[in-house]
KOLNUPA-972807 format. One record per residue (C-alpha): residue number from 1; residue in one letter; x, y, z. Coordinates in nm, 3 decimals, always signed. Each point is the difference from the previous one (the first is absolute). Example, Ala and Ser with C-alpha at 12.3 -4.5 7.8 and 13.67 -1.06 7.14 Angstrom:
REM KOLNUPA-972807
<site 1, 'A', <+1.230, -0.450, +0.780>>
<site 2, 'S', <+0.137, +0.344, -0.066>>
***
This chain:
REM KOLNUPA-972807
<site 1, 'M', <-0.288, -1.602, -1.119>>
<site 2, 'I', <+0.147, +0.157, +0.302>>
<site 3, 'G', <-0.189, -0.240, +0.234>>
<site 4, 'I', <+0.138, -0.304, -0.199>>
<site 5, 'V', <+0.366, +0.155, +0.048>>
<site 6, 'F', <-0.035, +0.008, +0.380>>
<site 7, 'I', <-0.183, -0.325, +0.045>>
<site 8, 'V', <+0.273, -0.180, -0.182>>
<site 9, 'F', <+0.278, +0.185, +0.196>>
<site 10, 'F', <-0.174, -0.080, +0.340>>
<site 11, 'I', <-0.067, -0.371, -0.093>>
<site 12, 'C', <+0.379, -0.037, -0.085>>
<site 13, 'L', <+0.086, +0.146, +0.334>>
<site 14, 'V', <-0.230, -0.242, +0.184>>
<site 15, 'L', <+0.168, -0.284, -0.185>>
<site 16, 'A', <+0.323, +0.126, +0.132>>
<site 17, 'I', <+0.144, +0.095, -0.334>>
<site 18, 'P', <+0.285, +0.267, +0.042>>
<site 19, 'I', <-0.153, +0.343, -0.013>>
<site 20, 'A', <+0.208, +0.106, -0.308>>
<site 21, 'I', <-0.128, -0.299, -0.198>>
<site 22, 'S', <-0.359, +0.085, +0.133>>
<site 23, 'M', <+0.024, +0.330, -0.145>>
<site 24, 'V', <+0.119, -0.132, -0.347>>
<site 25, 'F', <-0.297, -0.229, -0.007>>
<site 26, 'G', <-0.235, +0.277, +0.095>>
<site 27, 'A', <+0.161, +0.231, -0.268>>
<site 28, 'W', <-0.026, -0.271, -0.249>>
<site 29, 'M', <-0.376, -0.037, -0.003>>
<site 30, 'P', <-0.077, +0.316, -0.186>>
<site 31, 'I', <+0.230, -0.134, -0.276>>
<site 32, 'L', <-0.169, -0.348, -0.018>>
<site 33, 'L', <-0.341, +0.173, -0.011>>
<site 34, 'D', <+0.113, +0.257, -0.275>>
<site 35, 'A', <-0.055, +0.309, +0.206>>
<site 36, 'P', <+0.030, +0.327, -0.208>>
<site 37, 'G', <+0.325, +0.194, +0.033>>
<site 38, 'I', <+0.224, -0.295, +0.118>>
<site 39, 'S', <+0.212, -0.132, -0.272>>
<site 40, 'G', <+0.127, -0.313, +0.127>>
<site 41, 'V', <+0.272, -0.181, +0.220>>
<site 42, 'G', <+0.252, +0.237, -0.120>>
<site 43, 'Y', <-0.191, +0.294, +0.146>>
<site 44, 'L', <+0.030, -0.165, +0.357>>
<site 45, 'I', <+0.381, -0.065, -0.066>>
<site 46, 'R', <+0.076, +0.351, -0.112>>
<site 47, 'N', <-0.175, +0.162, +0.306>>
<site 48, 'A', <+0.159, -0.258, +0.244>>
<site 49, 'F', <+0.349, +0.106, -0.138>>
<site 50, 'S', <-0.088, +0.375, +0.002>>
<site 51, 'G', <-0.137, -0.023, +0.332>>
<site 52, 'A', <+0.327, -0.140, +0.157>>
<site 53, 'D', <+0.213, +0.232, -0.215>>
<site 54, 'T', <-0.048, +0.323, +0.192>>
<site 55, 'T', <+0.266, +0.206, +0.210>>
<site 56, 'P', <-0.200, +0.010, +0.339>>
<site 57, 'I', <-0.015, -0.383, +0.015>>
<site 58, 'I', <+0.379, -0.005, +0.035>>
<site 59, 'A', <-0.041, +0.145, +0.362>>
<site 60, 'V', <-0.173, -0.325, +0.108>>
<site 61, 'P', <+0.282, -0.239, -0.018>>
<site 62, 'L', <+0.247, +0.260, +0.116>>
<site 63, 'F', <-0.196, +0.054, +0.313>>
<site 64, 'I', <-0.028, -0.376, +0.033>>
<site 65, 'L', <+0.373, -0.032, -0.020>>
<site 66, 'A', <+0.047, +0.268, +0.258>>
<site 67, 'G', <-0.209, -0.159, +0.241>>
<site 68, 'V', <+0.161, -0.335, -0.034>>
<site 69, 'I', <+0.347, +0.165, +0.074>>
<site 70, 'M', <-0.136, +0.194, +0.297>>
<site 71, 'A', <-0.158, -0.301, +0.133>>
<site 72, 'E', <+0.325, -0.205, -0.003>>
<site 73, 'G', <+0.189, +0.301, +0.116>>
<site 74, 'G', <-0.168, +0.008, +0.350>>
<site 75, 'I', <-0.168, +0.337, -0.065>>
<site 76, 'S', <-0.332, -0.103, +0.172>>
<site 77, 'R', <+0.193, -0.093, +0.325>>
<site 78, 'R', <+0.173, +0.332, +0.022>>
<site 79, 'L', <-0.316, +0.200, -0.057>>
<site 80, 'F', <-0.180, -0.222, +0.262>>
<site 81, 'N', <+0.274, +0.078, +0.261>>
<site 82, 'V', <-0.038, +0.365, -0.034>>
<site 83, 'F', <-0.394, -0.003, +0.050>>
<site 84, 'A', <+0.032, -0.266, +0.282>>
<site 85, 'Y', <+0.258, +0.227, +0.171>>
<site 86, 'A', <-0.242, +0.296, -0.028>>
<site 87, 'V', <-0.344, -0.154, +0.117>>
<site 88, 'G', <+0.091, -0.354, +0.106>>
<site 89, 'K', <-0.077, +0.049, +0.375>>
<site 90, 'R', <-0.329, +0.166, -0.067>>
<site 91, 'T', <-0.325, -0.206, +0.000>>
<site 92, 'G', <-0.035, -0.166, -0.338>>
<site 93, 'G', <+0.332, +0.164, -0.073>>
<site 94, 'L', <+0.159, -0.300, -0.186>>
<site 95, 'P', <-0.304, -0.075, -0.214>>
<site 96, 'C', <+0.003, +0.365, -0.095>>
<site 97, 'A', <+0.375, -0.035, -0.078>>
<site 98, 'V', <-0.086, -0.271, -0.247>>
<site 99, 'I', <-0.265, +0.201, -0.175>>
<site 100, 'L', <+0.248, +0.299, -0.020>>
<site 101, 'T', <+0.259, -0.233, -0.141>>
<site 102, 'C', <-0.248, -0.115, -0.263>>
<site 103, 'L', <-0.074, +0.342, -0.093>>
<site 104, 'F', <+0.364, +0.088, -0.040>>
<site 105, 'Y', <+0.094, -0.320, -0.173>>
<site 106, 'G', <-0.301, +0.045, -0.235>>
<site 107, 'A', <+0.178, +0.325, -0.117>>
<site 108, 'I', <+0.287, -0.241, -0.101>>
<site 109, 'S', <-0.158, -0.309, -0.149>>
<site 110, 'G', <-0.327, +0.135, -0.162>>
<site 111, 'S', <-0.151, -0.355, +0.042>>
<site 112, 'G', <-0.217, -0.132, +0.273>>
<site 113, 'P', <+0.125, -0.370, +0.002>>
<site 114, 'A', <+0.360, +0.136, +0.000>>
<site 115, 'T', <-0.072, +0.215, +0.296>>
<site 116, 'T', <-0.185, -0.274, +0.197>>
<site 117, 'A', <+0.291, -0.264, -0.070>>
<site 118, 'A', <+0.283, +0.249, +0.104>>
<site 119, 'V', <-0.157, +0.145, +0.307>>
<site 120, 'G', <-0.183, -0.321, +0.105>>
<site 121, 'A', <+0.318, -0.209, -0.016>>
<site 122, 'M', <+0.165, +0.223, +0.257>>
<site 123, 'A', <-0.295, +0.130, +0.201>>
<site 124, 'I', <-0.199, -0.316, +0.066>>
<site 125, 'P', <+0.269, -0.197, +0.179>>
<site 126, 'F', <+0.094, +0.324, +0.189>>
<site 127, 'M', <-0.346, +0.077, +0.131>>
<site 128, 'V', <-0.082, -0.366, +0.073>>
<site 129, 'D', <+0.318, -0.022, +0.213>>
<site 130, 'L', <-0.137, +0.290, +0.207>>
<site 131, 'G', <-0.327, -0.180, +0.078>>
<site 132, 'Y', <-0.227, +0.121, -0.279>>
<site 133, 'D', <-0.254, -0.236, -0.133>>
<site 134, 'K', <+0.151, -0.157, -0.326>>
<site 135, 'T', <-0.325, +0.034, -0.190>>
<site 136, 'F', <-0.045, +0.356, +0.092>>
<site 137, 'C', <+0.358, +0.069, -0.128>>
<site 138, 'A', <-0.070, -0.166, -0.338>>
<site 139, 'A', <-0.326, +0.180, -0.016>>
<site 140, 'I', <+0.148, +0.343, +0.038>>
<site 141, 'I', <+0.280, -0.074, -0.252>>
<site 142, 'A', <-0.254, -0.125, -0.249>>
<site 143, 'V', <-0.219, +0.310, +0.017>>
<site 144, 'A', <+0.285, +0.250, +0.044>>
<site 145, 'G', <+0.174, -0.146, -0.291>>
<site 146, 'G', <-0.271, +0.149, -0.217>>
<site 147, 'L', <+0.144, +0.330, +0.064>>
<site 148, 'G', <+0.290, -0.097, -0.229>>
<site 149, 'V', <-0.235, +0.059, -0.308>>
<site 150, 'V', <-0.147, +0.338, +0.138>>
<site 151, 'I', <+0.316, +0.186, +0.118>>
<site 152, 'P', <+0.207, +0.095, -0.323>>
<site 153, 'P', <+0.167, -0.101, -0.180>>
<site 154, 'S', <-0.275, -0.259, -0.076>>
<site 155, 'I', <-0.008, -0.250, -0.273>>
<site 156, 'P', <-0.389, +0.003, -0.028>>
<site 157, 'F', <+0.021, +0.390, -0.042>>
<site 158, 'V', <+0.231, -0.064, -0.290>>
<site 159, 'L', <-0.243, -0.250, -0.159>>
<site 160, 'Y', <-0.288, +0.254, +0.054>>
<site 161, 'S', <+0.207, +0.265, -0.172>>
<site 162, 'L', <+0.069, -0.242, -0.275>>
<site 163, 'A', <-0.357, -0.082, -0.054>>
<site 164, 'T', <-0.152, +0.362, +0.031>>
<site 165, 'G', <+0.277, +0.231, -0.099>>
<site 166, 'V', <-0.020, +0.180, +0.336>>
<site 167, 'S', <+0.325, +0.148, +0.107>>
<site 168, 'T', <+0.200, -0.272, +0.226>>
<site 169, 'G', <+0.164, +0.277, +0.182>>
<site 170, 'A', <-0.330, +0.144, +0.108>>
<site 171, 'L', <-0.122, -0.333, +0.105>>
<site 172, 'F', <+0.317, -0.065, +0.210>>
<site 173, 'I', <-0.039, +0.345, +0.189>>
<site 174, 'A', <-0.384, -0.060, +0.046>>
<site 175, 'G', <+0.072, -0.348, +0.186>>
<site 176, 'V', <+0.222, +0.164, +0.274>>
<site 177, 'L', <-0.273, +0.125, +0.227>>
<site 178, 'P', <-0.255, -0.285, -0.061>>
<site 179, 'G', <+0.281, -0.240, +0.082>>
<site 180, 'I', <+0.089, +0.178, +0.329>>
<site 181, 'F', <-0.373, +0.027, +0.088>>
<site 182, 'I', <-0.048, -0.385, -0.043>>
<site 183, 'G', <+0.298, -0.061, +0.206>>
<site 184, 'L', <-0.151, +0.216, +0.285>>
<site 185, 'C', <-0.334, -0.189, -0.022>>
<site 186, 'L', <+0.190, -0.321, +0.037>>
<site 187, 'M', <+0.205, +0.129, +0.286>>
<site 188, 'V', <-0.328, +0.112, +0.184>>
<site 189, 'Y', <-0.121, -0.361, -0.006>>
<site 190, 'A', <+0.341, -0.147, +0.101>>
<site 191, 'V', <+0.018, +0.233, +0.312>>
<site 192, 'W', <-0.353, -0.092, +0.095>>
<site 193, 'Y', <+0.085, -0.372, -0.038>>
<site 194, 'C', <+0.299, +0.007, +0.203>>
<site 195, 'R', <-0.158, +0.225, +0.257>>
<site 196, 'K', <-0.304, -0.262, +0.028>>
<site 197, 'R', <+0.225, -0.317, -0.030>>
<site 198, 'G', <+0.297, +0.118, +0.197>>
<site 199, 'E', <+0.368, -0.026, -0.075>>
<site 200, 'D', <+0.298, -0.134, +0.171>>
<site 201, 'K', <+0.142, +0.341, +0.085>>
<site 202, 'A', <+0.304, -0.133, +0.195>>
<site 203, 'R', <+0.129, -0.198, -0.301>>
<site 204, 'I', <-0.073, +0.277, -0.243>>
<site 205, 'A', <+0.158, +0.260, +0.219>>
<site 206, 'E', <+0.315, -0.222, +0.026>>
<site 207, 'K', <+0.032, -0.053, -0.368>>
<site 208, 'V', <-0.046, +0.376, -0.063>>
<site 209, 'D', <+0.262, +0.087, +0.263>>
<site 210, 'E', <+0.236, -0.238, -0.163>>
<site 211, 'M', <-0.038, +0.215, -0.323>>
<site 212, 'K', <+0.050, +0.313, +0.196>>
<site 213, 'Q', <+0.326, -0.103, +0.148>>
<site 214, 'S', <+0.172, +0.074, -0.323>>
<site 215, 'G', <-0.152, +0.349, -0.013>>
<site 216, 'F', <-0.225, +0.164, -0.241>>
<site 217, 'F', <+0.272, +0.159, -0.207>>
<site 218, 'R', <+0.156, -0.346, -0.072>>
<site 219, 'L', <-0.332, -0.142, -0.077>>
<site 220, 'F', <-0.096, +0.299, -0.238>>
<site 221, 'K', <+0.333, -0.025, -0.167>>
<site 222, 'D', <-0.042, -0.368, -0.085>>
<site 223, 'S', <-0.363, +0.064, -0.130>>
<site 224, 'F', <+0.067, +0.343, -0.171>>
<site 225, 'W', <+0.049, -0.130, -0.355>>
<site 226, 'A', <-0.318, -0.222, +0.035>>
<site 227, 'L', <-0.198, +0.307, +0.103>>
<site 228, 'L', <+0.147, +0.215, -0.278>>
<site 229, 'S', <-0.112, -0.231, -0.280>>
<site 230, 'P', <-0.371, +0.101, -0.015>>
<site 231, 'V', <+0.121, +0.360, +0.048>>
<site 232, 'I', <+0.224, -0.008, -0.306>>
<site 233, 'V', <-0.268, -0.180, -0.214>>
<site 234, 'L', <-0.297, +0.202, +0.096>>
<site 235, 'G', <+0.188, +0.337, +0.023>>
<site 236, 'G', <+0.145, -0.058, -0.345>>
<site 237, 'I', <-0.349, -0.055, -0.142>>
<site 238, 'Y', <-0.175, +0.273, +0.200>>
<site 239, 'S', <+0.276, +0.251, -0.105>>
<site 240, 'G', <-0.013, -0.093, -0.354>>
<site 241, 'F', <+0.363, -0.103, +0.006>>
<site 242, 'F', <-0.089, -0.333, -0.158>>
<site 243, 'T', <-0.298, -0.189, -0.136>>
<site 244, 'P', <-0.166, -0.290, +0.176>>
<site 245, 'T', <+0.168, -0.238, -0.256>>
<site 246, 'E', <+0.348, +0.152, +0.070>>
<site 247, 'A', <-0.073, -0.010, +0.370>>
<site 248, 'A', <-0.043, -0.378, -0.033>>
<site 249, 'C', <+0.349, -0.009, -0.155>>
<site 250, 'V', <+0.135, +0.207, +0.276>>
<site 251, 'S', <-0.158, -0.220, +0.261>>
<site 252, 'V', <+0.191, -0.292, -0.156>>
<site 253, 'F', <+0.329, +0.162, +0.015>>
<site 254, 'Y', <-0.045, +0.139, +0.336>>
<site 255, 'S', <-0.090, -0.337, +0.130>>
<site 256, 'F', <+0.290, -0.166, -0.153>>
<site 257, 'I', <+0.246, +0.264, +0.130>>
<site 258, 'I', <-0.143, +0.000, +0.371>>
<site 259, 'S', <-0.041, -0.385, +0.022>>
<site 260, 'I', <+0.325, -0.090, -0.162>>
<site 261, 'F', <+0.239, +0.277, +0.093>>
<site 262, 'V', <-0.135, +0.183, +0.308>>
<site 263, 'Y', <-0.178, -0.270, +0.198>>
<site 264, 'R', <+0.197, -0.285, -0.169>>
<site 265, 'S', <-0.284, -0.232, +0.082>>
<site 266, 'V', <-0.014, -0.132, -0.362>>
<site 267, 'P', <+0.290, -0.138, -0.188>>
<site 268, 'V', <+0.065, +0.107, -0.353>>
<site 269, 'S', <-0.026, -0.349, -0.112>>
<site 270, 'A', <-0.382, -0.005, +0.097>>
<site 271, 'V', <-0.091, +0.264, -0.270>>
<site 272, 'P', <-0.061, -0.252, -0.278>>
<site 273, 'R', <-0.245, -0.182, +0.249>>
<site 274, 'F', <-0.179, +0.326, +0.057>>
<site 275, 'L', <-0.032, +0.059, -0.372>>
<site 276, 'R', <-0.148, -0.359, -0.048>>
<site 277, 'G', <-0.241, +0.050, +0.293>>
<site 278, 'A', <-0.126, +0.343, -0.142>>
<site 279, 'V', <-0.042, -0.146, -0.347>>
<site 280, 'K', <-0.197, -0.312, +0.133>>
<site 281, 'T', <-0.220, +0.237, +0.202>>
<site 282, 'Y', <-0.065, +0.233, -0.296>>
<site 283, 'A', <-0.024, -0.237, -0.289>>
<site 284, 'P', <-0.349, -0.130, +0.098>>
<site 285, 'L', <-0.113, +0.349, +0.085>>
<site 286, 'C', <+0.116, +0.128, -0.351>>
<site 287, 'F', <-0.205, -0.260, -0.185>>
<site 288, 'V', <-0.306, +0.081, +0.221>>
<site 289, 'I', <+0.047, +0.380, -0.061>>
<site 290, 'A', <+0.049, -0.047, -0.396>>
<site 291, 'F', <-0.305, -0.222, -0.029>>
<site 292, 'A', <-0.209, +0.208, +0.232>>
<site 293, 'I', <+0.057, +0.307, -0.211>>
<site 294, 'A', <-0.089, -0.197, -0.320>>
<site 295, 'F', <-0.318, -0.113, +0.183>>
<site 296, 'G', <-0.082, +0.355, +0.089>>
<site 297, 'R', <+0.042, +0.126, -0.352>>
<site 298, 'V', <-0.232, -0.279, -0.116>>
<site 299, 'L', <-0.263, +0.120, +0.252>>
<site 300, 'A', <+0.053, +0.356, -0.119>>
<site 301, 'L', <-0.070, -0.104, -0.366>>
<site 302, 'L', <-0.315, -0.171, +0.128>>
<site 303, 'K', <-0.084, +0.341, +0.169>>
<site 304, 'A', <-0.010, -0.156, +0.354>>
<site 305, 'P', <+0.107, +0.324, +0.167>>
<site 306, 'V', <-0.274, +0.199, -0.175>>
<site 307, 'L', <-0.273, -0.252, +0.084>>
<site 308, 'I', <+0.119, -0.024, +0.363>>
<site 309, 'S', <+0.008, +0.372, +0.035>>
<site 310, 'D', <-0.351, +0.027, -0.143>>
<site 311, 'F', <-0.118, -0.260, +0.237>>
<site 312, 'V', <+0.133, +0.159, +0.300>>
<site 313, 'L', <-0.093, +0.350, -0.100>>
<site 314, 'N', <-0.369, -0.113, -0.056>>
<site 315, 'T', <-0.016, -0.202, +0.316>>
<site 316, 'F', <+0.170, +0.210, +0.260>>
<site 317, 'D', <-0.035, +0.368, +0.055>>
<site 318, 'S', <+0.269, +0.082, +0.249>>
<site 319, 'K', <+0.385, -0.030, +0.036>>
<site 320, 'I', <-0.047, -0.151, +0.349>>
<site 321, 'S', <-0.203, -0.313, -0.110>>
<site 322, 'V', <+0.233, -0.039, -0.305>>
<site 323, 'L', <+0.305, -0.004, +0.205>>
<site 324, 'L', <-0.156, -0.231, +0.258>>
<site 325, 'I', <-0.094, -0.256, -0.270>>
<site 326, 'I', <+0.347, +0.008, -0.144>>
<site 327, 'V', <+0.156, -0.040, +0.333>>
<site 328, 'G', <-0.217, -0.292, +0.068>>
<site 329, 'I', <+0.093, -0.156, -0.330>>
<site 330, 'F', <+0.371, +0.036, +0.052>>
<site 331, 'F', <-0.020, -0.128, +0.348>>
<site 332, 'L', <-0.148, -0.328, -0.129>>
<site 333, 'L', <+0.229, -0.005, -0.312>>
<site 334, 'G', <+0.301, +0.030, +0.216>>
<site 335, 'M', <-0.076, -0.321, +0.187>>
<site 336, 'V', <+0.019, -0.203, -0.324>>
<site 337, 'M', <+0.215, +0.201, -0.251>>
<site 338, 'D', <+0.350, +0.136, +0.027>>
<site 339, 'T', <+0.050, +0.380, +0.010>>
<site 340, 'G', <+0.188, +0.039, -0.332>>
<site 341, 'P', <-0.252, -0.152, -0.253>>
<site 342, 'A', <-0.297, +0.152, +0.192>>
<site 343, 'I', <+0.156, +0.345, -0.044>>
<site 344, 'V', <+0.108, -0.035, -0.369>>
<site 345, 'I', <-0.333, -0.141, -0.100>>
<site 346, 'L', <-0.255, +0.202, +0.203>>
<site 347, 'A', <+0.172, +0.347, +0.029>>
<site 348, 'P', <-0.067, +0.096, -0.355>>
<site 349, 'I', <-0.360, -0.119, +0.008>>
<site 350, 'L', <-0.094, +0.184, +0.341>>
<site 351, 'L', <+0.206, +0.301, -0.030>>
<site 352, 'P', <-0.239, +0.170, -0.251>>
<site 353, 'V', <-0.294, -0.087, +0.232>>
<site 354, 'V', <+0.124, +0.168, +0.306>>
<site 355, 'S', <+0.150, +0.285, -0.203>>
<site 356, 'A', <-0.357, +0.069, -0.106>>
<site 357, 'F', <-0.091, +0.058, +0.372>>
<site 358, 'G', <+0.289, +0.238, +0.052>>
<site 359, 'V', <+0.259, -0.254, +0.156>>
<site 360, 'D', <+0.351, +0.109, -0.053>>
<site 361, 'P', <+0.199, -0.284, -0.193>>
<site 362, 'V', <+0.287, +0.010, +0.258>>
<site 363, 'H', <-0.243, -0.022, +0.286>>
<site 364, 'F', <-0.176, -0.307, -0.178>>
<site 365, 'G', <+0.342, -0.158, -0.046>>
<site 366, 'V', <+0.069, +0.021, +0.383>>
<site 367, 'I', <-0.353, -0.140, +0.070>>
<site 368, 'M', <+0.069, -0.293, -0.224>>
<site 369, 'V', <+0.340, -0.076, +0.128>>
<site 370, 'V', <-0.094, +0.021, +0.360>>
<site 371, 'N', <-0.322, -0.200, -0.068>>
<site 372, 'L', <+0.185, -0.273, -0.171>>
<site 373, 'S', <+0.288, -0.001, +0.262>>
<site 374, 'I', <-0.257, -0.139, +0.258>>
<site 375, 'G', <-0.052, -0.298, -0.224>>
<site 376, 'L', <+0.374, -0.090, +0.070>>
<site 377, 'A', <-0.116, -0.091, +0.340>>
<site 378, 'T', <-0.351, -0.137, -0.053>>
<site 379, 'P', <-0.089, -0.362, -0.049>>
<site 380, 'P', <-0.008, -0.217, -0.203>>
<site 381, 'F', <+0.295, +0.125, -0.214>>
<site 382, 'G', <+0.158, +0.275, +0.193>>
<site 383, 'L', <+0.372, -0.045, -0.093>>
<site 384, 'D', <+0.122, +0.187, +0.310>>
<site 385, 'L', <-0.196, -0.245, +0.205>>
<site 386, 'F', <+0.195, -0.289, -0.154>>
<site 387, 'V', <+0.330, +0.168, +0.047>>
<site 388, 'A', <-0.061, +0.081, +0.358>>
<site 389, 'G', <-0.144, -0.335, +0.070>>
<site 390, 'T', <+0.310, -0.177, -0.142>>
<site 391, 'L', <+0.224, +0.214, +0.211>>
<site 392, 'A', <-0.184, -0.061, +0.324>>
<site 393, 'E', <-0.072, -0.371, -0.101>>
<site 394, 'L', <-0.380, +0.056, +0.033>>
<site 395, 'P', <-0.263, -0.086, -0.241>>
<site 396, 'P', <-0.120, +0.319, -0.204>>
<site 397, 'M', <-0.360, -0.024, +0.130>>
<site 398, 'T', <+0.115, +0.009, +0.347>>
<site 399, 'V', <+0.199, +0.315, -0.059>>
<site 400, 'A', <-0.318, +0.133, -0.204>>
<site 401, 'K', <-0.226, -0.032, +0.304>>
<site 402, 'K', <+0.240, +0.211, +0.222>>
<site 403, 'A', <+0.058, +0.248, -0.275>>
<site 404, 'L', <-0.375, +0.092, -0.023>>
<site 405, 'P', <+0.024, +0.299, +0.245>>
<site 406, 'F', <+0.306, +0.140, -0.175>>
<site 407, 'I', <-0.196, -0.044, -0.338>>
<site 408, 'A', <-0.294, +0.184, +0.145>>
<site 409, 'A', <+0.230, +0.280, +0.098>>
<site 410, 'F', <+0.153, +0.007, -0.343>>
<site 411, 'T', <-0.356, +0.014, -0.139>>
<site 412, 'I', <-0.102, +0.293, +0.218>>
<site 413, 'A', <+0.317, +0.181, -0.125>>
<site 414, 'L', <-0.106, -0.082, -0.351>>
<site 415, 'L', <-0.345, +0.156, +0.045>>
<site 416, 'F', <+0.162, +0.316, +0.129>>
<site 417, 'I', <+0.247, +0.001, -0.292>>
<site 418, 'T', <-0.297, -0.048, -0.249>>
<site 419, 'Y', <-0.211, +0.278, +0.133>>
<site 420, 'M', <+0.256, +0.249, +0.105>>
<site 421, 'P', <+0.204, +0.076, -0.324>>
<site 422, 'A', <+0.216, +0.232, +0.189>>
<site 423, 'L', <+0.188, -0.279, +0.156>>
<site 424, 'S', <+0.111, -0.109, -0.350>>
<site 425, 'L', <+0.022, +0.347, -0.180>>
<site 426, 'L', <+0.146, +0.229, +0.270>>
<site 427, 'L', <+0.362, -0.047, -0.076>>
<site 428, 'L', <-0.088, +0.055, -0.362>>
<site 429, 'G', <-0.172, +0.331, +0.081>>
<site 430, 'R', <-0.318, -0.116, -0.142>>
<site 431, 'S', <-0.209, -0.013, +0.319>>
***
């Protein structure tokens, strides 16, 4: 029966049926075949509504709204100016400044595509004007944009918490060091690339000198409120001053105040447009989450987690091999499936499996999110590839070819994160 559910689900995906509807068809099969324990269509509907009716899920649209406001408010440009000022004249300095901007902007938006769009719209024209290859610029944005779902606050971490019951705050804290480590790995390749291919040092130095003419204090003053945003959100969660869901609300009000009243880069009249944009972005995701939870509960009634756990425990005898297989599965899955549905469907099934081998639930959440974030930049359906390709006016596959070394660096970081739990658990005091 479980095999039939997945076969119908994947056939629907191949036929380009929307993923939420594909899950409905898959979950409907046990009802049609009179599987024991599933009472009827009403069961699916009740579980879909109960899945969407939870407090943690409120954080998702709020973080989306905060990201929309910050993007319109020019926050990414101010962050980039600070990092370009600091490291711009060094070899590979400007590509590293782009990666650092993605790191910090990810702590505002919580979304990979949002980070790619906000940073890429500003950074790609800037770097191309200084002589960098356009495809290289798009590639670095496409891959570094994936940091937006690793650095907290992260929407995929909220979804993992929703699916498994693991603390959202613990997941946010656990994502900090892995996100920084991934950023460092990407910067190492960026510096190597620029050292090998060369840069237009004269043009870069001229541009950085223009920034420095106004002085660091003035630049820092202009960027201070942008830099303070992740400090407020993460500091509040880490100190226990507010919950992750409350942090999402704080993030929205902070972005409103800074963009409208401090930087005055956004008119008050634009607020309704931001609300409509956030709703349009979140509404499809909400349906996917609701049906994914119903789909997962049908699988639970069919004892899929138990069967998969027994199969893995009887087939593999070490944590190393189990994690390697799971990483490989997620890597392939990330190429064809969106991060949200993959987490909501698979996390409850696989968490008992890895827990049997002594893997911490928080650590597994980090592995899962980092793994699937690579899929945002991998063909054929990597969303960040399409965003970066559109910004650079390049075909996504052209960007993908140039992104392969960055993806390799990201993957190396993933393996370190997978087999070094301390990277995820150190700030939680569990290492």
